[in-house]
C-alpha positions as a Markdown table, in Angstrom:
| # | Residue | x | y | z |
|---|---|---|---|---|
| 1 | Unk | 107.0 | 17.0 | -13.1 |
| 2 | Unk | 110.3 | 18.9 | -13.8 |
| 3 | Unk | 110.5 | 22.6 | -14.8 |
| 4 | Unk | 111.3 | 21.6 | -18.4 |
| 5 | Unk | 108.0 | 19.5 | -18.7 |
| 6 | Unk | 105.9 | 22.2 | -17.5 |
| 7 | Unk | 107.6 | 24.6 | -20.2 |
| 8 | Unk | 106.8 | 22.0 | -23.0 |
| 9 | Unk | 103.1 | 21.5 | -21.8 |
| 10 | Unk | 102.5 | 25.6 | -21.8 |
| 11 | Unk | 104.1 | 25.6 | -24.9 |
| 12 | Unk | 101.8 | 23.1 | -26.7 |
| 13 | Unk | 98.9 | 24.9 | -24.9 |
| 14 | Unk | 99.4 | 28.0 | -26.1 |
| 15 | Unk | 100.2 | 26.3 | -29.8 |
| 16 | Unk | 96.7 | 25.0 | -29.5 |
| 17 | Unk | 95.2 | 28.0 | -28.4 |
| 18 | Unk | 96.9 | 29.9 | -31.2 |
| 19 | Unk | 95.6 | 27.5 | -33.6 |
| 20 | Unk | 91.8 | 27.6 | -32.3 |
| 21 | Unk | 92.4 | 31.5 | -32.6 |
| 22 | Unk | 93.1 | 31.4 | -36.4 |
| 23 | Unk | 89.8 | 29.5 | -37.4 |
| 24 | Unk | 87.1 | 31.9 | -38.7 |
| 25 | Unk | 83.5 | 30.9 | -38.0 |
| 26 | Unk | 80.6 | 32.1 | -39.7 |
| 27 | Unk | 79.5 | 34.2 | -36.6 |
| 28 | Unk | 83.2 | 36.0 | -36.1 |
| 29 | Unk | 82.9 | 36.8 | -40.0 |
| 30 | Unk | 79.5 | 38.6 | -39.5 |
| 31 | Unk | 80.7 | 40.4 | -36.4 |
| 32 | Unk | 84.0 | 41.4 | -38.2 |
| 33 | Unk | 82.2 | 42.5 | -41.3 |
| 34 | Unk | 79.6 | 44.4 | -39.3 |
| 35 | Unk | 82.2 | 46.1 | -37.0 |
| 36 | Unk | 84.1 | 48.0 | -39.8 |
| 37 | Unk | 84.2 | 51.7 | -39.5 |
| 38 | Unk | 82.8 | 52.1 | -43.0 |
| 39 | Unk | 79.9 | 50.1 | -42.1 |
| 40 | Unk | 79.2 | 52.1 | -39.1 |
| 41 | Unk | 79.4 | 55.3 | -40.8 |
| 42 | Unk | 77.1 | 54.3 | -43.7 |
| 43 | Unk | 74.3 | 53.4 | -41.1 |
| 44 | Unk | 74.9 | 56.4 | -39.0 |
| 45 | Unk | 74.9 | 59.0 | -41.9 |
| 46 | Unk | 71.6 | 57.2 | -43.3 |
| 47 | Unk | 69.9 | 57.9 | -40.1 |
| 48 | Unk | 71.4 | 61.4 | -39.4 |
| 49 | Unk | 69.7 | 62.6 | -42.7 |
| 50 | Unk | 66.5 | 61.4 | -41.4 |
| 51 | Unk | 66.9 | 62.8 | -37.9 |
| 52 | Unk | 67.8 | 66.1 | -39.6 |
| 53 | Unk | 64.5 | 66.0 | -41.5 |
| 54 | Unk | 62.6 | 65.3 | -38.0 |
| 55 | Unk | 64.3 | 68.4 | -36.5 |
| 56 | Unk | 63.5 | 70.6 | -39.4 |
| 57 | Unk | 59.9 | 69.7 | -39.6 |
| 58 | Unk | 59.7 | 70.5 | -35.8 |
| 59 | Unk | 61.4 | 73.8 | -35.8 |
| 60 | Unk | 59.4 | 76.9 | -35.6 |
| 61 | Unk | 59.9 | 79.4 | -38.1 |
| 62 | Unk | 62.1 | 82.0 | -37.1 |
| 63 | Unk | 60.5 | 85.4 | -35.3 |
| 64 | Unk | 60.9 | 88.7 | -37.5 |
| 65 | Unk | 62.1 | 91.9 | -35.7 |
| 66 | Unk | 61.5 | 95.2 | -37.7 |
| 67 | Unk | 62.3 | 98.6 | -36.9 |
| 68 | Unk | 61.0 | 101.7 | -38.6 |
| 69 | Unk | 61.6 | 105.6 | -38.4 |
| 70 | Unk | 59.7 | 108.1 | -40.4 |
| 71 | Unk | 60.3 | 111.8 | -40.4 |
| 72 | Unk | 58.5 | 114.3 | -42.7 |
| 73 | Unk | 60.7 | 117.2 | -44.3 |
| 74 | Unk | 59.6 | 120.5 | -43.2 |
| 75 | Unk | 57.6 | 119.2 | -40.3 |
| 76 | Unk | 59.2 | 118.5 | -36.7 |
| 77 | Unk | 57.3 | 115.2 | -36.8 |
| 78 | Unk | 58.9 | 111.8 | -36.2 |
| 79 | Unk | 57.5 | 108.6 | -36.1 |
| 80 | Unk | 59.0 | 105.3 | -34.7 |
| 81 | Unk | 57.8 | 101.4 | -34.7 |
| 82 | Unk | 59.4 | 98.4 | -33.2 |
| 83 | Unk | 57.5 | 95.3 | -34.3 |
| 84 | Unk | 58.2 | 91.7 | -33.6 |
| 85 | Unk | 56.2 | 89.0 | -35.8 |
| 86 | Unk | 55.6 | 85.5 | -35.7 |
| 87 | Unk | 54.1 | 83.0 | -38.2 |
| 88 | Unk | 51.7 | 80.5 | -36.8 |
| 89 | Unk | 50.3 | 77.4 | -38.5 |
| 90 | Unk | 46.6 | 77.0 | -37.8 |
| 91 | Unk | 45.8 | 74.6 | -40.5 |
| 92 | Unk | 47.6 | 71.4 | -38.9 |
| 93 | Unk | 50.2 | 71.1 | -41.7 |
| 94 | Unk | 53.1 | 71.4 | -39.3 |
| 95 | Unk | 51.9 | 68.4 | -37.2 |
| 96 | Unk | 51.2 | 66.4 | -40.1 |
| 97 | Unk | 54.6 | 67.0 | -41.6 |
| 98 | Unk | 56.3 | 66.0 | -38.2 |
| 99 | Unk | 54.5 | 63.0 | -38.1 |
| 100 | Unk | 55.8 | 62.1 | -41.8 |
| 101 | Unk | 59.2 | 63.0 | -40.7 |
| 102 | Unk | 59.0 | 60.4 | -37.9 |
| 103 | Unk | 57.7 | 57.9 | -40.4 |
| 104 | Unk | 60.7 | 58.7 | -42.5 |
| 105 | Unk | 62.8 | 58.2 | -39.8 |
| 106 | Unk | 61.2 | 54.9 | -39.3 |
| 107 | Unk | 61.9 | 54.1 | -42.8 |
| 108 | Unk | 65.5 | 55.0 | -42.6 |
| 109 | Unk | 65.9 | 52.6 | -39.8 |
| 110 | Unk | 64.2 | 49.9 | -42.1 |
| 111 | Unk | 66.3 | 50.8 | -44.9 |
| 112 | Unk | 69.7 | 50.5 | -42.8 |
| 113 | Unk | 68.3 | 47.3 | -41.6 |
| 114 | Unk | 67.6 | 46.1 | -45.0 |
| 115 | Unk | 71.2 | 47.3 | -45.8 |
| 116 | Unk | 72.5 | 45.5 | -42.9 |
| 117 | Unk | 70.8 | 42.3 | -43.9 |
| 118 | Unk | 72.0 | 42.2 | -47.5 |
| 119 | Unk | 75.3 | 42.6 | -46.2 |
| 120 | Unk | 75.2 | 39.6 | -44.0 |
| 121 | Unk | 73.9 | 37.6 | -46.6 |
| 122 | Unk | 76.9 | 38.5 | -48.9 |
| 123 | Unk | 79.1 | 37.8 | -46.1 |
| 124 | Unk | 77.5 | 34.2 | -45.6 |
| 125 | Unk | 77.4 | 33.6 | -49.0 |
| 126 | Unk | 81.2 | 34.5 | -49.4 |
| 127 | Unk | 82.1 | 32.6 | -46.3 |
| 128 | Unk | 80.4 | 29.3 | -47.2 |
| 129 | Unk | 81.8 | 29.2 | -50.7 |
| 130 | Unk | 85.1 | 29.7 | -49.0 |
| 131 | Unk | 84.5 | 27.1 | -46.7 |
| 132 | Unk | 83.2 | 24.7 | -49.7 |
| 133 | Unk | 86.4 | 25.2 | -51.6 |
| 134 | Unk | 88.4 | 24.7 | -48.3 |
| 135 | Unk | 86.6 | 21.3 | -47.9 |
| 136 | Unk | 87.1 | 20.4 | -51.7 |
| 137 | Unk | 90.8 | 21.0 | -51.1 |
| 138 | Unk | 90.9 | 18.9 | -47.9 |
| 139 | Unk | 89.2 | 16.0 | -49.9 |
| 140 | Unk | 91.8 | 16.2 | -52.7 |
| 141 | Unk | 94.5 | 16.4 | -50.1 |
| 142 | Unk | 93.1 | 13.1 | -48.4 |
| 143 | Unk | 93.2 | 11.4 | -51.7 |
| 144 | Unk | 96.8 | 12.6 | -52.4 |
| 145 | Unk | 98.0 | 11.1 | -49.1 |
| 146 | Unk | 96.7 | 7.7 | -50.1 |
| 147 | Unk | 98.1 | 7.8 | -53.5 |
| 148 | Unk | 101.5 | 9.1 | -52.1 |
| 149 | Unk | 101.6 | 6.2 | -49.6 |
| 150 | Unk | 100.7 | 3.7 | -52.6 |
| 151 | Unk | 103.5 | 5.4 | -54.9 |
| 152 | Unk | 106.2 | 5.1 | -52.0 |
| 153 | Unk | 105.1 | 1.4 | -51.4 |
| 154 | Unk | 105.2 | 0.6 | -54.9 |
| 155 | Unk | 108.6 | 2.6 | -55.5 |
| 156 | Unk | 110.5 | 0.2 | -52.9 |
| 157 | Unk | 108.9 | -2.6 | -54.6 |
| 158 | Unk | 110.0 | -1.4 | -58.0 |
| 159 | Unk | 113.5 | -0.9 | -56.8 |
| 160 | Unk | 113.5 | -4.7 | -55.6 |
| 161 | Unk | 112.0 | -5.7 | -58.9 |
| 162 | Unk | 108.9 | -7.2 | -57.4 |
| 163 | Unk | 106.6 | -5.0 | -59.3 |
| 164 | Unk | 105.5 | -4.7 | -62.9 |
| 165 | Unk | 106.7 | -1.4 | -64.6 |
| 166 | Unk | 103.2 | -0.8 | -65.8 |
| 167 | Unk | 102.0 | -0.6 | -62.4 |
| 168 | Unk | 104.4 | 1.5 | -61.1 |
| 169 | Unk | 104.1 | 4.3 | -64.1 |
| 170 | Unk | 100.3 | 4.0 | -63.4 |
| 171 | Unk | 100.8 | 5.2 | -60.1 |
| 172 | Unk | 103.1 | 8.0 | -60.9 |
| 173 | Unk | 100.8 | 9.3 | -63.6 |
| 174 | Unk | 97.8 | 9.1 | -60.8 |
| 175 | Unk | 99.8 | 11.0 | -58.6 |
| 176 | Unk | 100.8 | 13.6 | -60.8 |
| 177 | Unk | 96.9 | 14.4 | -61.5 |
| 178 | Unk | 96.1 | 14.2 | -58.1 |
| 179 | Unk | 98.9 | 16.9 | -57.2 |
| 180 | Unk | 97.6 | 19.2 | -60.0 |
| 181 | Unk | 94.2 | 18.9 | -58.7 |
| 182 | Unk | 95.3 | 19.8 | -55.1 |
| 183 | Unk | 96.9 | 22.7 | -56.4 |
| 184 | Unk | 93.9 | 24.0 | -58.2 |
| 185 | Unk | 91.8 | 23.5 | -55.3 |
| 186 | Unk | 94.4 | 25.4 | -53.2 |
| 187 | Unk | 93.8 | 28.3 | -55.7 |
| 188 | Unk | 90.1 | 28.0 | -55.8 |
| 189 | Unk | 90.3 | 28.0 | -52.0 |
| 190 | Unk | 92.5 | 31.3 | -51.8 |
| 191 | Unk | 90.1 | 33.0 | -54.5 |
| 192 | Unk | 87.2 | 32.6 | -52.5 |
| 193 | Unk | 88.9 | 33.7 | -49.2 |
| 194 | Unk | 90.3 | 36.7 | -50.6 |
| 195 | Unk | 86.6 | 37.7 | -52.0 |
| 196 | Unk | 85.4 | 37.2 | -48.3 |
| 197 | Unk | 88.2 | 39.2 | -47.1 |
| 198 | Unk | 87.4 | 42.1 | -49.1 |
| 199 | Unk | 84.1 | 42.0 | -47.2 |
| 200 | Unk | 85.8 | 41.9 | -43.8 |
| 201 | Unk | 88.6 | 44.2 | -44.2 |
| 202 | Unk | 91.7 | 44.0 | -42.0 |
| 203 | Unk | 89.8 | 42.4 | -39.0 |
| 204 | Unk | 90.3 | 39.2 | -41.0 |
| 205 | Unk | 93.8 | 39.2 | -41.4 |
| 206 | Unk | 94.5 | 37.0 | -38.5 |
| 207 | Unk | 92.6 | 34.1 | -39.7 |
| 208 | Unk | 94.1 | 31.5 | -42.2 |
| 209 | Unk | 91.5 | 28.7 | -42.1 |
| 210 | Unk | 87.7 | 28.5 | -42.2 |
| 211 | Unk | 85.7 | 26.5 | -39.4 |
| 212 | Unk | 82.0 | 25.2 | -39.7 |
| 213 | Unk | 79.7 | 23.0 | -41.3 |
| 214 | Unk | 78.2 | 23.2 | -44.9 |
| 215 | Unk | 74.8 | 21.7 | -44.0 |
| 216 | Unk | 72.4 | 23.9 | -42.6 |
| 217 | Unk | 69.9 | 23.7 | -39.8 |
| 218 | Unk | 66.2 | 22.5 | -40.9 |
| 219 | Unk | 64.3 | 25.6 | -41.7 |
| 220 | Unk | 61.5 | 26.8 | -39.6 |
| 221 | Unk | 58.0 | 25.6 | -40.7 |
| 222 | Unk | 56.5 | 27.4 | -43.7 |
| 223 | Unk | 53.9 | 29.4 | -42.0 |
| 224 | Unk | 56.3 | 30.7 | -39.5 |
| 225 | Unk | 58.3 | 31.9 | -42.4 |
| 226 | Unk | 55.3 | 33.3 | -43.9 |
| 227 | Unk | 54.6 | 35.3 | -40.8 |
| 228 | Unk | 58.2 | 36.5 | -40.6 |
| 229 | Unk | 58.1 | 37.9 | -44.2 |
| 230 | Unk | 55.8 | 40.7 | -43.0 |
| 231 | Unk | 58.6 | 42.1 | -41.0 |
| 232 | Unk | 61.3 | 41.8 | -43.8 |
| 233 | Unk | 63.4 | 45.1 | -43.6 |
| 234 | Unk | 63.4 | 46.0 | -47.1 |
| 235 | Unk | 59.5 | 45.7 | -47.5 |
| 236 | Unk | 58.9 | 47.4 | -44.3 |
| 237 | Unk | 61.2 | 50.4 | -45.7 |
| 238 | Unk | 58.6 | 50.7 | -48.6 |
| 239 | Unk | 55.6 | 50.4 | -46.8 |
| 240 | Unk | 56.4 | 53.1 | -44.2 |
| 241 | Unk | 57.7 | 55.5 | -46.6 |
| 242 | Unk | 54.7 | 55.3 | -48.5 |
| 243 | Unk | 52.7 | 56.0 | -45.3 |
| 244 | Unk | 55.0 | 58.9 | -44.9 |
| 245 | Unk | 54.4 | 60.4 | -48.2 |
| 246 | Unk | 50.5 | 59.8 | -47.9 |
| 247 | Unk | 50.6 | 62.1 | -44.7 |
| 248 | Unk | 52.9 | 64.8 | -46.5 |
| 249 | Unk | 50.0 | 64.6 | -49.2 |
| 250 | Unk | 47.5 | 65.2 | -46.4 |
| 251 | Unk | 49.5 | 68.0 | -45.1 |
| 252 | Unk | 49.6 | 69.8 | -48.4 |
| 253 | Unk | 46.0 | 69.5 | -49.1 |
| 254 | Unk | 45.3 | 71.7 | -46.1 |
| 255 | Unk | 45.4 | 75.1 | -48.3 |
| 256 | Unk | 44.4 | 77.4 | -45.2 |
| 257 | Unk | 47.5 | 79.7 | -45.2 |
| 258 | Unk | 49.9 | 80.3 | -42.1 |
| 259 | Unk | 48.9 | 83.3 | -40.0 |
| 260 | Unk | 51.5 | 86.1 | -39.1 |
| 261 | Unk | 50.6 | 87.9 | -35.8 |
| 262 | Unk | 52.8 | 91.0 | -34.7 |
| 263 | Unk | 53.3 | 92.7 | -31.5 |
| 264 | Unk | 55.3 | 96.2 | -31.0 |
| 265 | Unk | 55.7 | 99.6 | -29.9 |
| 266 | Unk | 55.1 | 102.9 | -31.6 |
| 267 | Unk | 56.2 | 106.5 | -30.5 |
| 268 | Unk | 55.1 | 109.8 | -32.3 |
| 269 | Unk | 57.2 | 112.9 | -31.4 |
| 270 | Unk | 56.0 | 116.2 | -32.4 |
| 271 | Unk | 58.5 | 118.9 | -31.2 |
| 272 | Unk | 58.9 | 118.5 | -27.5 |
| 273 | Unk | 55.9 | 116.2 | -27.0 |
| 274 | Unk | 55.8 | 112.4 | -27.5 |
| 275 | Unk | 53.3 | 109.7 | -27.4 |
| 276 | Unk | 53.7 | 105.9 | -27.1 |
| 277 | Unk | 51.5 | 103.2 | -28.1 |
| 278 | Unk | 51.0 | 99.4 | -28.5 |
| 279 | Unk | 51.0 | 97.6 | -32.2 |
| 280 | Unk | 49.0 | 94.8 | -32.7 |
| 281 | Unk | 48.8 | 93.7 | -36.5 |
| 282 | Unk | 47.9 | 90.1 | -38.3 |
| 283 | Unk | 48.4 | 89.4 | -41.9 |
| 284 | Unk | 47.4 | 86.5 | -44.0 |
| 285 | Unk | 48.4 | 85.3 | -47.5 |
| 286 | Unk | 45.4 | 85.3 | -50.1 |
| 287 | Unk | 45.5 | 81.6 | -51.7 |
| 288 | Unk | 44.7 | 83.1 | -55.2 |
| 289 | Unk | 47.7 | 81.8 | -57.2 |
| 290 | Unk | 49.5 | 79.3 | -54.9 |
| 291 | Unk | 47.3 | 76.6 | -53.5 |
| 292 | Unk | 50.1 | 74.1 | -52.8 |
| 293 | Unk | 49.0 | 71.9 | -55.6 |
| 294 | Unk | 52.5 | 71.1 | -57.0 |
| 295 | Unk | 53.5 | 69.8 | -53.4 |
| 296 | Unk | 50.3 | 67.6 | -53.1 |
| 297 | Unk | 50.8 | 65.8 | -56.6 |
| 298 | Unk | 54.5 | 65.5 | -55.7 |
| 299 | Unk | 53.8 | 63.7 | -52.6 |
| 300 | Unk | 50.7 | 61.9 | -54.2 |
| 301 | Unk | 53.0 | 60.5 | -56.8 |
| 302 | Unk | 55.5 | 59.7 | -54.4 |
| 303 | Unk | 53.4 | 57.8 | -52.3 |
| 304 | Unk | 51.9 | 55.9 | -55.3 |
| 305 | Unk | 55.4 | 54.7 | -56.4 |
| 306 | Unk | 56.4 | 53.6 | -52.9 |
| 307 | Unk | 53.1 | 51.7 | -52.4 |
| 308 | Unk | 53.3 | 50.1 | -55.8 |
| 309 | Unk | 56.9 | 49.3 | -55.3 |
| 310 | Unk | 56.0 | 47.6 | -51.7 |
| 311 | Unk | 53.1 | 45.5 | -53.3 |
| 312 | Unk | 55.3 | 44.2 | -56.1 |
| 313 | Unk | 58.1 | 43.6 | -53.8 |
| 314 | Unk | 55.8 | 41.7 | -51.5 |
| 315 | Unk | 53.8 | 39.6 | -54.0 |
| 316 | Unk | 57.4 | 38.4 | -55.5 |
| 317 | Unk | 58.7 | 37.7 | -52.2 |
| 318 | Unk | 55.5 | 35.5 | -51.2 |
| 319 | Unk | 55.9 | 33.7 | -54.6 |
| 320 | Unk | 59.5 | 33.1 | -54.0 |
| 321 | Unk | 59.2 | 32.1 | -50.2 |
| 322 | Unk | 57.5 | 28.8 | -50.9 |
| 323 | Unk | 60.2 | 27.6 | -53.7 |
| 324 | Unk | 63.0 | 28.5 | -51.6 |
| 325 | Unk | 61.6 | 26.8 | -48.5 |
| 326 | Unk | 61.1 | 23.7 | -50.5 |
| 327 | Unk | 64.7 | 23.9 | -51.8 |
| 328 | Unk | 66.0 | 24.4 | -48.3 |
| 329 | Unk | 64.2 | 21.5 | -46.9 |
| 330 | Unk | 64.7 | 19.3 | -49.8 |
| 331 | Unk | 68.3 | 19.9 | -50.4 |
| 332 | Unk | 69.2 | 19.3 | -46.8 |
| 333 | Unk | 67.6 | 15.9 | -46.8 |
| 334 | Unk | 69.2 | 15.0 | -50.1 |
| 335 | Unk | 72.5 | 16.0 | -48.6 |
| 336 | Unk | 72.1 | 14.1 | -45.6 |
| 337 | Unk | 70.9 | 10.9 | -47.3 |
| 338 | Unk | 73.7 | 10.9 | -49.7 |
| 339 | Unk | 76.2 | 11.2 | -47.0 |
| 340 | Unk | 74.6 | 8.4 | -45.0 |
| 341 | Unk | 74.3 | 5.9 | -47.9 |
| 342 | Unk | 76.8 | 6.6 | -50.9 |
| 343 | Unk | 79.9 | 7.8 | -48.4 |
| 344 | Unk | 79.3 | 4.6 | -46.2 |
| 345 | Unk | 79.4 | 2.4 | -49.0 |
| 346 | Unk | 82.5 | 4.1 | -50.6 |
| 347 | Unk | 84.5 | 3.8 | -47.3 |
| 348 | Unk | 83.7 | 0.2 | -47.2 |
| 349 | Unk | 84.7 | 0.1 | -50.8 |
| 350 | Unk | 88.0 | 1.4 | -50.0 |
| 351 | Unk | 88.7 | -1.2 | -47.0 |
| 352 | Unk | 87.7 | -4.0 | -49.3 |
| 353 | Unk | 89.9 | -2.8 | -52.1 |
| 354 | Unk | 92.9 | -2.4 | -50.1 |
| 355 | Unk | 92.5 | -5.6 | -48.4 |
| 356 | Unk | 91.8 | -7.5 | -51.9 |
| 357 | Unk | 95.1 | -5.6 | -53.2 |
| 358 | Unk | 97.4 | -6.7 | -50.6 |
| 359 | Unk | 96.0 | -10.3 | -51.0 |
| 360 | Unk | 96.8 | -10.3 | -54.9 |
| 361 | Unk | 93.3 | -10.6 | -55.8 |
| 362 | Unk | 92.8 | -7.2 | -57.6 |
| 363 | Unk | 95.1 | -5.0 | -59.5 |
| 364 | Unk | 96.5 | -1.5 | -59.2 |
| 365 | Unk | 93.9 | -0.4 | -61.4 |
| 366 | Unk | 91.0 | -1.3 | -59.3 |
| 367 | Unk | 92.5 | 0.2 | -56.1 |
| 368 | Unk | 93.0 | 3.7 | -57.9 |
| 369 | Unk | 89.5 | 3.3 | -59.1 |
| 370 | Unk | 88.2 | 3.0 | -55.5 |
| 371 | Unk | 90.3 | 5.9 | -54.6 |
| 372 | Unk | 88.9 | 8.0 | -57.5 |
| 373 | Unk | 85.5 | 6.8 | -56.4 |
| 374 | Unk | 86.0 | 7.9 | -52.7 |
| 375 | Unk | 86.9 | 11.4 | -53.8 |
| 376 | Unk | 84.2 | 11.7 | -56.2 |
| 377 | Unk | 81.6 | 10.9 | -53.7 |
| 378 | Unk | 82.8 | 13.2 | -51.1 |
| 379 | Unk | 83.1 | 16.0 | -53.5 |
| 380 | Unk | 79.5 | 15.2 | -54.6 |
| 381 | Unk | 78.5 | 15.1 | -50.9 |
| 382 | Unk | 80.1 | 18.8 | -50.7 |
| 383 | Unk | 78.2 | 20.0 | -53.6 |
| 384 | Unk | 74.9 | 18.8 | -52.1 |
| 385 | Unk | 75.6 | 20.4 | -48.5 |
| 386 | Unk | 76.9 | 23.5 | -50.3 |
| 387 | Unk | 73.8 | 23.6 | -52.7 |
| 388 | Unk | 71.5 | 23.3 | -49.5 |
| 389 | Unk | 73.4 | 26.2 | -47.4 |
| 390 | Unk | 73.2 | 28.5 | -50.6 |
| 391 | Unk | 69.3 | 28.1 | -50.7 |
| 392 | Unk | 68.9 | 28.6 | -46.9 |
| 393 | Unk | 71.0 | 31.5 | -47.0 |
| 394 | Unk | 68.6 | 33.0 | -49.5 |
| 395 | Unk | 65.6 | 31.9 | -47.2 |
| 396 | Unk | 67.0 | 33.5 | -44.2 |
| 397 | Unk | 67.6 | 36.8 | -46.3 |
| 398 | Unk | 64.2 | 36.9 | -47.7 |
| 399 | Unk | 62.2 | 36.4 | -44.3 |
| 400 | Unk | 64.5 | 38.9 | -42.5 |
| 401 | Unk | 66.5 | 36.5 | -40.4 |
| 402 | Unk | 70.2 | 37.6 | -40.2 |
| 403 | Unk | 71.7 | 34.2 | -39.6 |
| 404 | Unk | 71.1 | 30.8 | -38.1 |
């Protein structure tokens, strides 16, 4: 093989590789969307706030240093004191608040996972909407090719005076209609593509087309999906947050006050003489007015709210699960059955119609009707598959599955 042939082959291979790189798959779209700096910053900020609460709950109060010097007027007497005091929690409130802060951190992680799952679900919804519009555009383009070939053949026969003017004008009208539909389909695809690109950012600029299948895989068994519901991030976030508030309520119900202990040094100077001594003191506030009732009621109310939100959300998700599972399974079966039966019949119809038309047994109207039937059947099949995919995306989000 000469050098020119090798160069041509390399050029073809590079062009094929470039064409493959421009196709955006569902997995690539999700990874691009999750790798955006803004998405990473949002997750880090949410966890950082919760980690600061853990640090605050586990931090001891600062010790207090005091210095006192007292001199009596008219007397050669000077008294000096240096004391270092520290506040101690003897009721166990601090330990409970630390446990609650750890739970709030877990809740923040679940909340980040829930937000991430919601973002993935939005990306998938927009991805498959764009893929659906792209496939609709392809179906229109395929019909446009058939009608253009028919129009070119009739034009030659018309120029030769071998075809009726009505048939020729009918094909011209059909060609104008399909070209308008192709343009509309292109606009619809571009609109849905831009909507997807808004979630992906600059990382999607290198891709021009989408690659994938509208029809989803079969869903997992209903019992398995029910078990997965218990680990749904949004539900776990509400549940763990309720547990954290309950711990904080327990902490504030321990009303025994903190004890402050002090250790220091004292010097008394009288004239030229001085005496040194050790100071030990202890103080404790009397819980006469402030018995932490306001904090108890506040945490109790927040725990009740979070617990109620969790139970309401869980009951709603459990009721919704069965319906979405049935939709996902049945819509998929309907789409499979329709594509197998109806489209096969339509393809055979086109072959028969073209054969009969060439033999002069049917007219142009019947042939165009076969083309329209094929287009309508393909569009209907795509709608069924897209409907099955949409139901599956909702099911995956409900049970906490990211994507297939």
